[in-house]
N, C-alpha and C positions, 0 to 999 in steps of 0.2 A: 158754834167749837170750845171748851174747854179742857186743863189744864191741872192737874192736881198732882201737888206733894203729898205724900203723909207722912206720917209714923203714928202705926198701934201698937200695944201696948197687951201682952195676951201669955196668961204665965211669969216665967221670967224671961218669955225674949219678947225679943223686938222687931217689930217689919215696919221696912222703910219700903214704901210703894211708889213709883209717880202712873200714867195713865192718863190717855186722853178721854176725856166724853165728849159725846155729839149728840147734845140735845136737840128734842123733836119740837119741844118750841120754848118762848119766849115767858109763854105764863107761869101766872104764879107755883101753879103746882101743873109737878110735866114728869117727862119719864124720858130716861135721859138710857145712850148704851158706847161702849168703848173697849178698851186695852188696853195693855201697858208691862210693868215688869214689879216684881218684887221681889227682896232680897230676905232672909231670915238673919238676925245675929243674932247666934246664944246669946246665955243667961251671961254669960262668962264677960261676956263686955270689950273682951278680943278683938285685936285687928286683923288677925289670920281666919275669922270665920267669911269677911267680907273675901277674899279670894279662893273661896273653895266656890267652884260651879255648881256642888251639887246644893249651895243655900237660893240658887237661882229661880225665878220660877213666872214661866208667861201668866200673864190669865185677857181675860174675855167678864164683860159687864154688862152690870142692868139693874135699870134704879130707877124709885123713886122719888122722888123728892115735893114737899112746900117751905115756898122761897118765905121763912117769917118777919127779914123788914129787909131791904138795897143790901146786906151782906153780913149772910147770914138764914141759911136754912135748918130740916131736916127732913135727916136721909134713909132710907130704906133702898139696900144695897144688897144684891151677891155677885157674885162670882169662883168662876171653874180658873183652876189655876194648875199649871202647868210646867214639874218641873223633870230631869234625867230621872232623874230617880221613882217617881210619888208626884201624882196627884191628887188634890183635896177641893172641895166646895166651902162656900170662906160668908155667909152670913153677916153685915152687917147696919145697927140703927144706934145712928147717930147725930150728931149733932156739927156744922158744918159752918168754919170761917170764912168767909171768903174779904181779899183786898183788891 
């Protein structure tokens, strides 16, 4: 298992997310799946969006990663996110640093 805390910038918005990943192996190349929550903070940067339930989403995710070294990996991930009023699919290709 592994916990993830992250921040994504897209357009003028910021997404905060927390997830729990379940690794299918400890090999250098591995699949994982999990779930978590995310929150949208709008481009105004005010705290008001943090208190709006419409900005929170529950997500399920799956992905594949290649471990580059002991503390980093390249990741391809897809997630389905469901909020109180809408839902969407999100794809991510990125570099991850592990503590």
